[in-house]
A tleap script that builds the chain and sets N, CA, C and O, in Angstrom:
source leaprc.protein.ff14SB
mol = sequence {
  NMET THR GLU THR GLU ALA LEU ALA GLY ILE
  ALA ALA VAL ALA ARG GLU HIE LEU ALA ILE
  ALA ASP GLY ILE ALA PRO GLU ALA ARG LEU
  VAL GLU ASP LEU GLY LEU ASP SER LEU ARG
  LEU LEU THR LEU ALA ALA GLU VAL GLU ASN
  ARG PHE ARG ILE ARG LEU GLU PRO GLU ASP
  GLU ALA ALA ILE GLU THR VAL GLY ASP LEU
  VAL ARG THR VAL VAL ARG LYS VAL GLU ALA
  ALA GLY ARG GLY GLY ALA GLU PRO CGLY
}
set mol.1.N position { 0.759 -1.495 -0.125 }
set mol.1.CA position { -0.378 0.320 0.033 }
set mol.1.C position { 0.963 1.124 -0.422 }
set mol.1.O position { 2.044 0.593 -0.672 }
set mol.2.N position { 0.689 2.418 -0.474 }
set mol.2.CA position { 1.321 3.615 -1.142 }
set mol.2.C position { 0.884 4.284 0.143 }
set mol.2.O position { -0.017 3.652 0.696 }
set mol.3.N position { 1.342 5.604 0.907 }
set mol.3.CA position { 0.943 6.540 0.879 }
set mol.3.C position { -0.153 7.211 0.241 }
set mol.3.O position { -1.114 7.452 0.971 }
set mol.4.N position { -0.217 7.544 -0.884 }
set mol.4.CA position { -1.424 7.446 -1.337 }
set mol.4.C position { -2.752 7.260 -1.351 }
set mol.4.O position { -3.779 7.932 -1.448 }
set mol.5.N position { -2.356 5.933 -1.201 }
set mol.5.CA position { -3.692 4.902 -0.918 }
set mol.5.C position { -4.280 5.207 0.236 }
set mol.5.O position { -5.454 5.440 0.524 }
set mol.6.N position { -3.143 5.166 0.951 }
set mol.6.CA position { -3.726 5.222 2.302 }
set mol.6.C position { -4.187 6.412 2.677 }
set mol.6.O position { -4.899 6.326 3.677 }
set mol.7.N position { -4.032 7.677 2.188 }
set mol.7.CA position { -4.173 9.204 2.459 }
set mol.7.C position { -6.018 9.245 1.783 }
set mol.7.O position { -7.040 9.704 2.294 }
set mol.8.N position { -5.799 8.610 0.586 }
set mol.8.CA position { -7.238 8.468 -0.248 }
set mol.8.C position { -8.404 7.694 1.104 }
set mol.8.O position { -9.339 8.402 1.478 }
set mol.9.N position { -8.245 6.317 1.712 }
set mol.9.CA position { -8.684 5.950 2.198 }
set mol.9.C position { -9.162 6.847 3.557 }
set mol.9.O position { -10.319 6.916 3.972 }
set mol.10.N position { -7.874 7.574 4.192 }
set mol.10.CA position { -7.845 8.083 5.256 }
set mol.10.C position { -9.045 9.203 4.939 }
set mol.10.O position { -9.846 9.400 5.852 }
set mol.11.N position { -9.166 9.746 4.030 }
set mol.11.CA position { -9.769 10.610 3.432 }
set mol.11.C position { -11.342 10.469 3.634 }
set mol.11.O position { -12.085 11.166 4.325 }
set mol.12.N position { -11.707 9.109 2.644 }
set mol.12.CA position { -12.806 8.646 2.515 }
set mol.12.C position { -13.868 8.534 3.872 }
set mol.12.O position { -15.059 8.818 3.992 }
set mol.13.N position { -12.739 7.921 4.933 }
set mol.13.CA position { -13.086 7.527 6.179 }
set mol.13.C position { -13.783 9.183 6.672 }
set mol.13.O position { -14.951 9.366 6.329 }
set mol.14.N position { -13.288 9.987 7.214 }
set mol.14.CA position { -13.320 11.519 7.190 }
set mol.14.C position { -14.598 12.103 6.624 }
set mol.14.O position { -15.428 12.681 7.326 }
set mol.15.N position { -14.714 11.918 5.287 }
set mol.15.CA position { -16.053 12.520 4.671 }
set mol.15.C position { -17.192 11.496 4.878 }
set mol.15.O position { -18.363 11.713 4.564 }
set mol.16.N position { -16.722 10.338 5.447 }
set mol.16.CA position { -17.954 9.293 5.273 }
set mol.16.C position { -18.212 9.383 6.631 }
set mol.16.O position { -19.352 9.818 6.794 }
set mol.17.N position { -17.533 9.113 7.877 }
set mol.17.CA position { -17.723 9.334 9.044 }
set mol.17.C position { -17.871 10.206 9.927 }
set mol.17.O position { -18.572 10.076 10.930 }
set mol.18.N position { -17.047 11.427 9.544 }
set mol.18.CA position { -16.672 12.746 10.068 }
set mol.18.C position { -17.163 13.837 9.496 }
set mol.18.O position { -16.666 14.842 10.003 }
set mol.19.N position { -17.954 14.075 8.627 }
set mol.19.CA position { -18.010 15.212 7.803 }
set mol.19.C position { -16.908 16.115 7.466 }
set mol.19.O position { -17.099 17.330 7.515 }
set mol.20.N position { -15.801 15.642 7.139 }
set mol.20.CA position { -14.763 16.939 7.053 }
set mol.20.C position { -14.385 16.166 5.323 }
set mol.20.O position { -14.026 15.037 4.990 }
set mol.21.N position { -14.674 17.374 4.586 }
set mol.21.CA position { -14.776 17.262 2.847 }
set mol.21.C position { -13.573 17.864 2.678 }
set mol.21.O position { -12.824 17.483 1.779 }
set mol.22.N position { -13.218 18.922 3.553 }
set mol.22.CA position { -11.621 19.733 3.620 }
set mol.22.C position { -10.701 19.550 4.283 }
set mol.22.O position { -10.807 19.243 5.471 }
set mol.23.N position { -10.052 19.632 3.932 }
set mol.23.CA position { -8.136 20.227 5.054 }
set mol.23.C position { -7.635 18.371 5.147 }
set mol.23.O position { -6.802 18.184 6.034 }
set mol.24.N position { -7.983 17.275 4.481 }
set mol.24.CA position { -7.173 15.942 4.876 }
set mol.24.C position { -5.851 16.396 3.348 }
set mol.24.O position { -5.948 16.381 2.121 }
set mol.25.N position { -4.839 16.713 4.238 }
set mol.25.CA position { -3.944 16.786 4.154 }
set mol.25.C position { -2.459 16.888 5.244 }
set mol.25.O position { -2.242 17.524 6.275 }
set mol.26.N position { -1.659 15.960 4.456 }
set mol.26.CA position { -0.546 15.015 5.195 }
set mol.26.C position { -0.356 16.104 6.843 }
set mol.26.O position { -0.455 15.656 7.985 }
set mol.27.N position { -0.157 17.124 6.575 }
set mol.27.CA position { 0.539 18.461 7.204 }
set mol.27.C position { -0.441 18.941 8.609 }
set mol.27.O position { -0.024 19.424 9.662 }
set mol.28.N position { -2.245 18.543 8.120 }
set mol.28.CA position { -2.970 18.611 8.846 }
set mol.28.C position { -2.908 18.255 10.564 }
set mol.28.O position { -2.641 17.085 10.835 }
set mol.29.N position { -3.049 18.833 11.266 }
set mol.29.CA position { -3.091 18.673 12.480 }
set mol.29.C position { -4.786 18.125 12.945 }
set mol.29.O position { -5.806 18.801 12.811 }
set mol.30.N position { -4.693 16.709 13.514 }
set mol.30.CA position { -6.464 15.857 13.995 }
set mol.30.C position { -6.990 17.135 14.754 }
set mol.30.O position { -7.849 17.860 14.250 }
set mol.31.N position { -6.464 17.361 15.918 }
set mol.31.CA position { -7.020 18.027 16.725 }
set mol.31.C position { -7.085 19.532 16.333 }
set mol.31.O position { -8.150 20.099 16.091 }
set mol.32.N position { -5.706 20.215 16.281 }
set mol.32.CA position { -6.206 22.164 15.902 }
set mol.32.C position { -6.207 22.229 14.434 }
set mol.32.O position { -6.101 23.363 13.967 }
set mol.33.N position { -6.314 21.162 13.537 }
set mol.33.CA position { -6.481 22.151 12.441 }
set mol.33.C position { -8.181 21.292 11.848 }
set mol.33.O position { -9.057 21.949 11.286 }
set mol.34.N position { -8.309 19.834 12.128 }
set mol.34.CA position { -9.733 19.450 11.478 }
set mol.34.C position { -10.363 19.738 12.544 }
set mol.34.O position { -11.568 19.685 12.298 }
set mol.35.N position { -10.113 20.092 13.897 }
set mol.35.CA position { -10.944 20.119 15.161 }
set mol.35.C position { -11.383 18.922 15.928 }
set mol.35.O position { -12.474 18.928 16.498 }
set mol.36.N position { -10.977 18.399 15.950 }
set mol.36.CA position { -11.686 16.509 16.050 }
set mol.36.C position { -11.268 16.264 17.554 }
set mol.36.O position { -10.123 16.321 18.001 }
set mol.37.N position { -12.413 15.986 18.232 }
set mol.37.CA position { -12.499 16.213 19.880 }
set mol.37.C position { -12.010 14.678 20.222 }
set mol.37.O position { -11.527 13.959 19.347 }
set mol.38.N position { -12.162 14.304 21.413 }
set mol.38.CA position { -11.868 12.892 21.665 }
set mol.38.C position { -12.800 12.058 21.097 }
set mol.38.O position { -12.161 11.148 20.570 }
set mol.39.N position { -14.027 11.886 20.921 }
set mol.39.CA position { -14.818 11.231 20.337 }
set mol.39.C position { -14.788 10.993 18.968 }
set mol.39.O position { -14.948 9.922 18.382 }
set mol.40.N position { -14.560 12.131 18.506 }
set mol.40.CA position { -14.324 12.386 16.658 }
set mol.40.C position { -12.474 11.483 16.746 }
set mol.40.O position { -12.043 11.005 15.697 }
set mol.41.N position { -11.979 11.422 17.495 }
set mol.41.CA position { -10.947 10.888 17.076 }
set mol.41.C position { -10.993 9.504 17.769 }
set mol.41.O position { -9.929 8.887 17.718 }
set mol.42.N position { -12.038 8.887 18.416 }
set mol.42.CA position { -12.106 7.704 18.188 }
set mol.42.C position { -12.968 6.891 17.718 }
set mol.42.O position { -13.218 5.736 18.065 }
set mol.43.N position { -13.570 7.746 16.641 }
set mol.43.CA position { -14.253 7.151 15.478 }
set mol.43.C position { -13.316 7.122 14.534 }
set mol.43.O position { -13.286 6.191 13.728 }
set mol.44.N position { -12.470 8.080 14.504 }
set mol.44.CA position { -11.547 8.308 13.258 }
set mol.44.C position { -10.693 6.901 13.401 }
set mol.44.O position { -10.319 6.317 12.385 }
set mol.45.N position { -10.431 6.439 14.599 }
set mol.45.CA position { -9.647 5.492 14.990 }
set mol.45.C position { -10.196 4.282 14.654 }
set mol.45.O position { -9.479 3.603 13.919 }
set mol.46.N position { -11.581 3.655 15.066 }
set mol.46.CA position { -12.162 2.798 14.889 }
set mol.46.C position { -12.441 2.740 13.354 }
set mol.46.O position { -12.200 1.648 12.839 }
set mol.47.N position { -12.820 3.544 12.686 }
set mol.47.CA position { -13.173 3.737 11.267 }
set mol.47.C position { -12.053 3.254 10.456 }
set mol.47.O position { -12.189 2.328 9.656 }
set mol.48.N position { -11.214 3.721 10.603 }
set mol.48.CA position { -9.765 3.083 10.185 }
set mol.48.C position { -9.003 2.221 10.337 }
set mol.48.O position { -8.125 1.779 9.596 }
set mol.49.N position { -9.408 1.880 11.589 }
set mol.49.CA position { -8.943 0.074 11.714 }
set mol.49.C position { -10.167 -0.887 10.846 }
set mol.49.O position { -9.759 -1.940 10.356 }
set mol.50.N position { -11.317 -0.607 10.702 }
set mol.50.CA position { -12.131 -1.201 9.783 }
set mol.50.C position { -11.994 -0.659 8.532 }
set mol.50.O position { -12.946 -0.936 7.802 }
set mol.51.N position { -11.121 0.033 8.017 }
set mol.51.CA position { -11.446 0.130 6.471 }
set mol.51.C position { -10.232 -0.825 6.341 }
set mol.51.O position { -10.498 -1.929 5.865 }
set mol.52.N position { -8.572 -0.519 6.783 }
set mol.52.CA position { -7.702 -0.971 6.643 }
set mol.52.C position { -7.396 -2.421 7.422 }
set mol.52.O position { -6.397 -3.114 7.227 }
set mol.53.N position { -8.324 -2.675 8.212 }
set mol.53.CA position { -8.562 -4.361 8.327 }
set mol.53.C position { -7.064 -3.911 9.955 }
set mol.53.O position { -6.643 -4.905 10.547 }
set mol.54.N position { -6.737 -3.086 10.222 }
set mol.54.CA position { -5.503 -3.693 11.216 }
set mol.54.C position { -5.968 -2.958 12.587 }
set mol.54.O position { -7.053 -2.432 12.834 }
set mol.55.N position { -4.887 -3.077 13.352 }
set mol.55.CA position { -5.042 -2.789 15.085 }
set mol.55.C position { -4.155 -1.684 14.836 }
set mol.55.O position { -3.121 -1.683 14.168 }
set mol.56.N position { -4.889 -0.424 15.680 }
set mol.56.CA position { -4.035 1.021 16.100 }
set mol.56.C position { -3.842 0.356 17.641 }
set mol.56.O position { -4.736 0.116 18.452 }
set mol.57.N position { -2.271 0.117 17.797 }
set mol.57.CA position { -2.187 0.209 19.631 }
set mol.57.C position { -2.151 1.335 20.095 }
set mol.57.O position { -1.723 2.261 19.407 }
set mol.58.N position { -2.714 1.582 21.733 }
set mol.58.CA position { -2.224 2.778 22.288 }
set mol.58.C position { -0.868 3.467 21.893 }
set mol.58.O position { -0.925 4.696 21.895 }
set mol.59.N position { -0.030 3.080 21.658 }
set mol.59.CA position { 1.019 3.505 21.306 }
set mol.59.C position { 1.214 3.885 20.284 }
set mol.59.O position { 2.060 4.776 20.216 }
set mol.60.N position { 0.578 3.443 19.025 }
set mol.60.CA position { 0.467 4.051 17.713 }
set mol.60.C position { -0.332 5.452 17.872 }
set mol.60.O position { 0.155 6.559 17.646 }
set mol.61.N position { -1.496 5.218 18.254 }
set mol.61.CA position { -2.310 6.497 18.585 }
set mol.61.C position { -2.028 7.432 19.571 }
set mol.61.O position { -2.669 8.481 19.500 }
set mol.62.N position { -1.142 7.299 20.568 }
set mol.62.CA position { -0.498 8.381 21.234 }
set mol.62.C position { 0.762 9.275 20.445 }
set mol.62.O position { 1.144 10.419 20.691 }
set mol.63.N position { 1.218 8.367 19.475 }
set mol.63.CA position { 2.249 9.243 18.194 }
set mol.63.C position { 1.439 9.601 17.124 }
set mol.63.O position { 1.864 9.792 15.985 }
set mol.64.N position { 0.284 9.695 17.470 }
set mol.64.CA position { -0.249 10.037 15.929 }
set mol.64.C position { -1.117 11.635 15.968 }
set mol.64.O position { -2.258 11.927 16.327 }
set mol.65.N position { -0.109 12.359 15.485 }
set mol.65.CA position { -0.467 14.194 15.825 }
set mol.65.C position { -1.532 14.707 14.534 }
set mol.65.O position { -2.696 15.107 14.518 }
set mol.66.N position { -0.472 14.467 13.461 }
set mol.66.CA position { -1.228 14.815 11.908 }
set mol.66.C position { -1.786 13.498 11.045 }
set mol.66.O position { -1.593 12.322 11.353 }
set mol.67.N position { -2.617 14.048 9.745 }
set mol.67.CA position { -3.114 12.973 8.855 }
set mol.67.C position { -1.436 12.418 8.764 }
set mol.67.O position { -1.294 11.284 9.222 }
set mol.68.N position { -0.630 12.835 8.428 }
set mol.68.CA position { 0.532 12.019 7.847 }
set mol.68.C position { 1.166 10.901 8.760 }
set mol.68.O position { 1.703 9.842 8.435 }
set mol.69.N position { 0.946 11.446 9.979 }
set mol.69.CA position { 1.501 10.234 10.741 }
set mol.69.C position { 0.388 9.332 11.047 }
set mol.69.O position { 0.570 8.516 11.951 }
set mol.70.N position { -0.890 9.353 10.349 }
set mol.70.CA position { -1.722 8.101 10.537 }
set mol.70.C position { -1.275 7.709 9.625 }
set mol.70.O position { -0.665 6.652 9.787 }
set mol.71.N position { -1.300 8.296 8.165 }
set mol.71.CA position { -1.030 7.557 6.682 }
set mol.71.C position { 0.333 6.875 7.175 }
set mol.71.O position { 0.335 5.644 7.168 }
set mol.72.N position { 1.504 7.539 7.607 }
set mol.72.CA position { 2.806 6.294 7.851 }
set mol.72.C position { 2.232 5.010 8.654 }
set mol.72.O position { 2.543 3.920 8.174 }
set mol.73.N position { 1.369 5.011 9.912 }
set mol.73.CA position { 1.248 4.120 10.532 }
set mol.73.C position { -0.109 3.058 9.818 }
set mol.73.O position { -0.429 1.910 10.126 }
set mol.74.N position { -0.536 3.749 9.047 }
set mol.74.CA position { -1.880 3.066 8.459 }
set mol.74.C position { -0.783 2.066 7.452 }
set mol.74.O position { -0.747 0.858 7.685 }
set mol.75.N position { 0.075 2.648 6.355 }
set mol.75.CA position { 1.131 1.794 5.525 }
set mol.75.C position { 1.747 0.627 6.443 }
set mol.75.O position { 1.246 -0.485 6.275 }
set mol.76.N position { 2.673 0.737 7.301 }
set mol.76.CA position { 3.431 0.521 8.237 }
set mol.76.C position { 2.657 -0.817 8.564 }
set mol.76.O position { 3.166 -1.884 8.221 }
set mol.77.N position { 1.277 -0.786 9.305 }
set mol.77.CA position { 0.598 -1.509 9.901 }
set mol.77.C position { -0.164 -2.833 8.700 }
set mol.77.O position { -0.420 -4.023 8.884 }
set mol.78.N position { -0.358 -1.796 7.311 }
set mol.78.CA position { -0.486 -2.799 6.448 }
set mol.78.C position { 0.363 -3.657 5.777 }
set mol.78.O position { 0.017 -4.826 5.610 }
set mol.79.N position { 1.594 -3.185 5.301 }
set mol.79.CA position { 2.512 -3.920 4.959 }
set mol.79.C position { 2.845 -5.063 6.562 }
set mol.79.O position { 3.058 -6.270 6.447 }
set mol.80.N position { 2.825 -4.556 7.508 }
set mol.80.CA position { 3.300 -5.740 8.515 }
set mol.80.C position { 1.987 -6.959 8.565 }
set mol.80.O position { 2.202 -8.145 8.816 }
set mol.81.N position { 0.908 -6.502 8.334 }
set mol.81.CA position { -0.082 -7.584 8.369 }
set mol.81.C position { -0.021 -8.167 6.910 }
set mol.81.O position { -0.252 -9.372 7.003 }
set mol.82.N position { 0.159 -7.868 5.814 }
set mol.82.CA position { 0.683 -8.502 4.626 }
set mol.82.C position { 1.665 -9.427 4.506 }
set mol.82.O position { 1.724 -10.179 3.533 }
set mol.83.N position { 2.696 -9.453 5.692 }
set mol.83.CA position { 4.134 -10.262 6.158 }
set mol.83.C position { 3.287 -11.394 6.939 }
set mol.83.O position { 3.786 -12.396 6.427 }
set mol.84.N position { 2.738 -11.667 7.459 }
set mol.84.CA position { 1.632 -12.474 7.829 }
set mol.84.C position { 2.340 -12.515 9.378 }
set mol.84.O position { 2.320 -13.460 10.167 }
set mol.85.N position { 2.971 -11.179 9.553 }
set mol.85.CA position { 3.409 -11.670 10.944 }
set mol.85.C position { 3.278 -10.615 11.982 }
set mol.85.O position { 3.432 -9.445 11.635 }
set mol.86.N position { 3.033 -10.878 13.113 }
set mol.86.CA position { 2.911 -9.283 14.135 }
set mol.86.C position { 3.807 -8.531 14.118 }
set mol.86.O position { 4.936 -9.015 14.199 }
set mol.87.N position { 3.640 -6.929 13.998 }
set mol.87.CA position { 4.522 -6.157 13.663 }
set mol.87.C position { 5.362 -5.988 14.953 }
set mol.87.O position { 4.604 -6.229 15.892 }
set mol.88.N position { 6.507 -5.701 15.374 }
set mol.88.CA position { 6.972 -5.255 16.682 }
set mol.88.C position { 6.778 -4.656 17.270 }
set mol.88.O position { 6.685 -3.608 16.632 }
set mol.89.N position { 6.458 -4.324 19.042 }
set mol.89.CA position { 5.851 -3.485 19.299 }
set mol.89.C position { 6.941 -2.208 19.641 }
set mol.89.O position { 6.513 -1.102 19.970 }
savepdb mol mol.pdb
quit
């Protein structure tokens, strides 16, 4: 999976589940720029997990501040799942 594909999928989740049509750029900050509160962050995380069939661990979520951080995490998790092995903690 490429970062472009991951970004497109995340943008689709944002449109469908969070009513965010604009501002889904890698440099956009989830809280400050997109205005996501804790409930909307949880919704985003759950829907991203469903869409990409991955599991975001608490340490993953803690390190995600921007859309780009989320994109890179998704790509890493999808690639790890594709190799059939668990990703190192």
